[in-house]
C-alpha positions, 0 to 999 in steps of 0.5 A: 542497505542490506539485502537481508532486510527485505526478509526482516521486513516480511518477518514484520508484516506476517507479525501483524497479519497473525496478530490482526487476523484473529480479529476478522469478521469480529466488527472490531476494526479499531482492536484489529488495528491496534493488534496489527501495530502492536505486532509490528511495533514489537518486531521493527524494534528487533530488527538492526535498523535506526528507523524513523516512520514518516508515513504513519497511518491513524491520524485521519480516523484517530485509530492506533498508530505507529506515529510520524517520527516515531523511532523503531528499530535496535538503533543500529544502521543503517538509518532508514525511513519507515512508511507503514500501514499496520492494517490496510483496509480495517473495514474489510478485516472487521467485516471478514471480507476481501482484500485487507493486508498488512504492510510496510515499505523502507527507503534510505533516510530522505527517502520517501515524500512526508505526504500529510494523512489526507487524500491523494488523486492516483491513476497506476498502471503496470510496466506494460503501460509505463509512460503512457498514463497522464493524470490531467487526461480524462479516464477515457483517454487513459484507457485508450492509451492503456489498451493500446500499450497493451495491445488490447481492447479497451473492453478488455480492461479491468480498473479498480476505484474506490466505491465513494460518491466523489467518483461516481462521475469517473464511474459513469465515464469509465462504463461508457468507454467500455472498460471493466469496473472492480469497486472496492469498499476500502485499502488501495495499495493491494490493488495498486500493486495488483496492477503491476502484477501479471495475471492478476485481473487489475489493469489500472487503479484510478480515482481518489484515495489515502495520500499515505497509502499513495506512497506505500503504493509507489513505493512497491511500483518503483520495485516493480517498473509500474507506474503511477501519478499522485496529486494531493487534493486539499479539503481545508485550509488547514491540510494546506498549512500542515502540508507546509509544515512537512515541506510540501509547498507545491499544490498542484504539483504531480508526483511519480513513483520515483518521486514518492519513493527514492534510493533503495526501496523495499516494500512488504506486505502479508494478507489478511483476508484474501484478495487479488494479490495475496491470500489471507491468514489461515490458522491451524491446529497450533499455527497459522499459514500466511502468504506475503510479497516482498521486494526491492527496487535496486534489483528489482526482485520480487518474491511471494513468501508462503510460510508456515508458523508454529506458535510453540515456537514462535510465542511472540504471536 
């Protein structure tokens, strides 16, 4: 695929961030999600791709969405699959707290795991600890392995975990092992990426979050040379039945980043509110500033993009 598509994807996430950034702190998560979705869809349709959304966001909470199976792009080559979360961290955006982003990934047709909108158990590390994690062993053992790989003490590690009752046992074990914990209210894609960025202050991500977000994180981790393992978590028989219709028949399979994102993968994200990975949208007189990350697996190129937007010249925003 054309490497220039990477920068086209940044235009998509920037448009979404600029649109939903107007809703930061206003307590209207649905309005923010709808604004991001509308801007993302409109910008995607201006790009020279024949795209199909295979990972969409919104079915679980009935939010506005780019739905699975939706065609995007102007219909020209190449044929690609799209994984998208127009606003990751809708509650974060609505409350004006840290960590919401807009994000998208692209792969050749058939490149993404068609993950249902359900839960996934995940563990994520950066390149320095690649190959040492195992989702089947205890958090304590994984912390020991990662510390050894990184040449540090367990006490030096920072683990990001979603602040949920289901993680209470894990939280207690990580604390007992001596590692530091950063509990987050929502949105685990950005922390997963941060685990692969030197100097981010994040060493691992552990716990159960959304499966669609897991695929997005896998796309980024593949581009950055990080490591990830994920396993679908089924809460109901209906979820198992839906997984079957999407081609999943091994319900106990452990997926790697390579399993979830294959081929020449592109990933982009733009900050909506401030976080460890990206700064949020900053509005100025007549414009705004955005902070994004864009990457490609084929070249392992990772770019941080700072953009200034002037609304008199960008009426789309």
